[in-house]
N, C-alpha and C positions, 0 to 999 in steps of 0.2 A: 754444692752452689755458693758462693759468697752473696751475702743480702743484696749488696748493691748491684751486682750482675742480674739478682733474680729480679730485683724491681726494674731495671732495665728492660729484660724479657718481656714483664708484664706490659710496661708501658708501649712496646714496640707490637705485643701482640694484638692490645685494646687498639691501637691506631689502626693496626691492618684490619683488625674486626669492624671498625668505624667505615672505614674505607671501602672495604668488600660488601658493607651493607649500604652504602650511598650511591644511588645512580646518578647520572649527570642531571642536576637540577635539583638535587636533595642538600642537605646540610652535611658539609663535609667537615673534618677535624679543623681545616685551616680556618672554613668560615665561622665553624663555633667559636675558635679563638678569637676571629675579627670582634664577633658578637660582643663575647664576653668583654673584651679590652675597651668596646664603647661604653661601657657602663659608669655611670658617674664614681668618682673616688670622693667627692664631699662628702663629709663626715655629715652635715644635714641631711644627707639622702637617707642613711639607717634611720633617722628619727621620723622623717615622712614615711617610709615604708611600714614602720610601727604603726605610726597612725592609721594608714590607711588598711593596714591587715587588721585593725580593731574596730573602726568604725564603717558606718554607711558612706559610700563615696558621695552621695548627694549632701551628706552633712557637712562634710569636709570642704566641698566644693561650692557652697552657696557664696554667693556675691555679697559679702556684708553692706557695701555702698547700696544694694538694692533691696535691703530688708525694711525700709519704711513702710510706712502704713499705706495700705493701697487706696487709691484716690477713687471713691465709688461713685464720683459726680457724673451724670451723662446728659448732654445738651438735646438729645434726641432718645426718647426712650418710650416702649408699646407697655400697654398696661399688665402687671404682674398677673401671674394664674399659679394655682398649685404646683409644686414641685412633685415630679414623680420618679420612681426608682425602678430601672430595670433589673436590678438586682444581679445575680450570677446568670445572666443571659446576655446575648450579642444582638438584642433587638433594639438597639439606640436609634437605627433610622425608623423603627416603627412608631418610637417614641416622639422623636423629633417631628416626622410627618402629622400624628395625630395631635401634636401640641400645636401646630400650626392651622389644622382644622378646627381646634375647639376655640383658639384663640379667633380665627375668623369668624367664628360663630357668634361668640361673645362681642365682637366689634359691632356685627350687624345688629344686635339688639343693645346697642349702646351701654356693653357692658353689665348690662341689669339682669342677663340670664347667661346661666354656666351650663357646661355638660363635661363630662368626663367619659372618655371612650374606652371601650373594652380593648384591651391589647391581645389578651387570650383568645379572643374570637377572632380576629384577623389573623392571629398568629397560627391558628388550627388550618386555616386555609392556605395561608403561606408554606407551612410544611406540605401540604397535601399535593399544592403545586409543583415544589421544588422534586417530591417524591416521582411526580409524573414526568419531570424535566430529566430526570435522571432516567428512568425506566424508557421513555420514547427515544432520549439520545442514545442509549444504549442499543436499542433497536435499529435507528437511522445508521449506526456507525457499525453494525453487527459484523460486516464483511470486513471490517479492518482489523488488523491485527491486535493482540492485546497490549502492545507495548506501544502501538500508536499515541500520539500525545492526547488527541481528542477524547480517545477510548479511555486513556489514564485518566483524564479530568474528571470524568463521570464515575470513576470508580474510586479516585483518589478520595473526593469530599461530594459522596451523594446526597448530602442534605446538610443545610447549615442555618445560622441564624441571622447571617449577614443580610444586607440588601440596601436598596435607596429608595427614595420618594417616588421614583417610578412605579416600584411596587406596591406603595400605599395608594396610590392612583388607580392603578389595576385591579388591585383586590377589592378596595371599598367599593368601587362602581360595580364589581362584578358580584360581591357578596352582600354588599351593604355594611352597615355598622350598626353596634348595640351598645348601651350603657355601660360603663365599667361594672355597676352593682347587679347588672342582670348576668353577666358572665364574669366573674371574678378571677382572680389568678389564681393558678394550682401551685403546688410545690415544684411540679417538672415545667411550668412555663417561666417560673422564678428562677429555676435552676434545670437549663437544658440539657447538660452535659450526657447523664446518663440515659436519659430518653433518647437522644441521636445518636448516643453509641448502638442501643438495640435497633432503631430504625435504620440504620447506615447498614449493620450487619446484615440485616434482612433483605436491603435493597440490593446489596453487594449478591447475595444469594439468588435473589430474583434476576439480576442482571445477567448472571450465568446462565442461567435457565433458559433466558430469551435469546441471548445467542444462540444457544444449542438448537433452538427452535428454528432459527435462519437459517443456521447453517444445515440444518436437515430438510431444508425447503418446505417447512410449514405454511398455510396459506396465510395473507394478511390480515384475513378476518378471524381467524384462530389466535393469531400471535395478539390481535388487539383485544379478544376477548381474555385472552390469559392475563395481560396486561390490567384489565378492569378488575380481573379478580385478585390480582396483587395488591393493588390500590385499595381494594376494600379490607384487605389485611392490615394495610398502613394505617386507613381509617379507622378501624378498631383500635388499634395500638393507639392514636392520636385521643380517641375518646375516653380512654382509661386514664390518660396522661392530662389531657388539656381539658376534658369535659365534652358533653355533647354540645355541638353548635345549637343556639337558640334559634327558633324559628317565627315565635311571636312573644310578646311581653306587653306589660301594662307600665306605663312610666309617667312620672310627673316632673316636668321641668321645674329648676329651682333657680333662686338668684345667687350670690356672691356668698350671701349669709345663710344660705341653707332654708330660705321660706320658699314654699311653693309657689308657683307662678302658673295661675292657670290650673284646668282640672285634669284626671290621669286620662290618658287614652292608651288605646290599643296600637302598638305599631308592628309591622315585620321589621327585619334588618334592612331592607331596601326601602321600605316608607320612611325609616328612621334616617336613613342616609339622605332622602329627598327632604327631611323636615331640618336638618342640621346643616348640611352640605349645598344642597338645593340644585346642583349643576353638575354636569359631567366633569371631572378633573381636569383630564387628556384634553389637550388644545387650549389650556388656560394659562398654562406656565411654561417656561424653558429651562433647562438645565444648563449652566455654564459652568466652565472650569478651567483652572489655570494649570496647564501642563506646559512648561517652557522648553521642552524637548521637542514639541511638535509645532508647526506652524499656526498662528492664531489668525483668528476670524474663520476657521473651517471647522465642519462638524465631523463628528466621529461616532461609530456606533460600535456598542461590546457584544461581540458575537456568542451567543448563549449565555445570555443573563439570565437569571433566576425565574424569570416569567415569561422566557420565550416562547412557548407553546401555547400559554394562555394569555397573554398580554402582549407586550411591547419590548423590544431589546433597548437596553440603555442608550439613550443618544444624548448628546452635548455638543456645545459650541464653545470652542477654545479661546478664551480670552485673556488680555494681560490684566494684572492685578487693578490696576488704576481703572479700567473699565466694569470689573467685578464689584468694586468698591461703588463705584457710582450708581450702580442698578440697587445695590443693598441700601445705601444712602435713601434713595427715592424711596423705595419700598417702606422703611423705616418713618422716614418723614410722614407717611400717610397712614402710619398706625399700624402696618402690616409685618409680623414676623414673618421668618424665613427657615427652611431647611437648609443646613450648611454642614461641611463636613471638614476634619481637620486630622492632623497628626498630633493628637493632644498629648501623648506622652512627652513630647521634646520640651524642656524646660519647663515643666510645671511644678510649681511650688503648690503642694496640695494642700497643706495647711492654711495657705492664705488664699487658694483658689486663684492664682495669679499666673498669666504666661507672659512670659517676658525672655527675649533671647539673652539677657544679662543676668538671669537668675542665679544660674550657675557658671563657673569658671572652671571646667573641666581640663582646659589646654594648661592652664597654669599648674593646677594640682598634679599632673600626670605629665609634665614637662614636654608637651609638645602642641600640637595646633591641629583644630578639624577646621579645614577648609573648603569643604565642598559645597559649591552654590545648590540652589533649589532643584535645578535638572540633573546634576550630578547624584544628588542624594537619592531623586527617584529612579534614573536609571540603574543604581547599584542596589537597590532594595533596602537605600539607608531610610528613607523617608516613604511615605503615602498615607492616603485617606484611611484612617483608623476608627474613627470614632465621629458620629453625627450628633449635632447639638442644634439646637435653636437659637437664632440670631435674633436678639431683642434691642438691641441699643447700641449707639454710636456717640461718641464725644467729638465735636468738631470744633475747630481753631476759628479765630475771627475770620480767614480766608475759605471757611468751609471745608478745609481739609481734617480727614480723621485723626485722631490722636489716638483713641482705644477704643474697645469693642467690648461688648457683653453678651453672653450665651446663656440660655437657659439648658442647663445639663438635665441627665436622666439617672443620677447617682444618690439621690435624696436629698431632703431639703436639709439636713445637716453638712453637708459636704461645700467646701470651699467657703464661697459668699453665700450663704443661707441657698445652697444649691445652684447657685450662679458659678459662672467662671468669667473673670475680667482678662482681657489680652491688650497688649499693646499693639499699635498698628504695625510695629517691624514685626513682630511675632505672626500678627495676621496675614503680613506679605508673604512669609517664609513658611507657614506651615498650615494656611488655609487652602482648601482644593476644591470643593464643590460647592455651589449655590443654585436653589431652586427659586426662581423670582417669576411672579405672575407677571403675562404679556403687556399688562396696561405701564409698567414701570419699564419697558425695552423701546430704545429708541427702533424706529421702521428699518433703519439700516442694518442693525443686529439681527431682527426679526427674518429680515429676507435672507441675511446670512444663515440662520438657522435652518432654513428651508433648503439648503443645497443638499445635492447628494452625500451622504456620509462615507467615510473611509471606514472600512471593518477593522477593528482592532481584536485582538484575541483575548480571552481571559486570563491567560496567564500574565498578562501585562502587568510591572509592580504597581500602577497606579490605579487597576481598576479591581484589587481587592475590596470586597463589599464593605461597607460601615458596619461595625460592631459596637 
């Protein structure tokens, strides 16, 4: 066979092979040809491709005109406190929530007395309750097939680090609080991955056993007894990895310089909660969210929130951003920090600790546009609340409108702006999602709206992933 004829046969065979493999809706030979022909023939494209192949995209996409010194002045700012570090854990919600509680304590004492709460203590009971949620949820759904959405919800993620301020309120009221030096961090509280893999595996094993007990017609009392035994095993694992929860301790309060204030006293976790928080948290605050996919001024409740059986489902009032900003400004003006959450990875200049929608120009670099709005980003899982931080300051213009915001982060004191992040108002509008504010700063009309019967939403919704 001649060489040209042989090549022609090969090309026809290749084309036939591609057509044979391509179903309707697949990439056909003609479609691939169109795609290839649409690529740029500009010689500069090769240089750009070489640059992108050899460098971090963020380094090349940095907006040079936006690289000036970050303005750190804020017209309204709450007192600074020690920056903490969640390390390799997803406990940002707990750090942010306890940041608010310790700031409230300091303010109540004229900023002359400080307290640092133990995250490890509260995390212990968070993990125990989440284990109970999984096991009890499996029992309640035991007659559903394994491929049921709700059954898969429990088995896919039996336990996790994430949460919201609602969990801080429920857990601290129920179990109390202890100082950080009484129950310090452990390796597994700072690095939760391996511990949770083992606990998750055990919970899945237990879940299958509970489903068999229900299928075999075992009595409810026997199932409850067995679940309690299972939780005993989880409790044992948690004591080995996080430490035995403190029951009683002696503590001396100190000022911001470390000097003792008063004499040492003996506390239980519940009495320490009374000494530092002093009142039930539930009922004192509302959570507001910005979800432009849903009607505003309506309430929603997240089904099977992580403390459903031992606390409250996560409930929120959906508001437009300008109303959320008004609540935040009122609280900050009165000196009170707030729990808040964001999609922190979007347009984050890590070196400067600066968040601005103009930090990176990915569109120009890649020769395209990224045009989705906030609602579209949420509904396509492109954006959502990923990280909780403590809102501490706002800079207002002459008309009282916000120019920029500042949050206290939990990534250590050397990250960003000495442990803080600064964000423009435009970024805040686009990537801020949740705010917890004391009811004293909420207009009566919104408080009444918060009391509406909520619409139930599923935990699979893209916006209701827990803060980590």
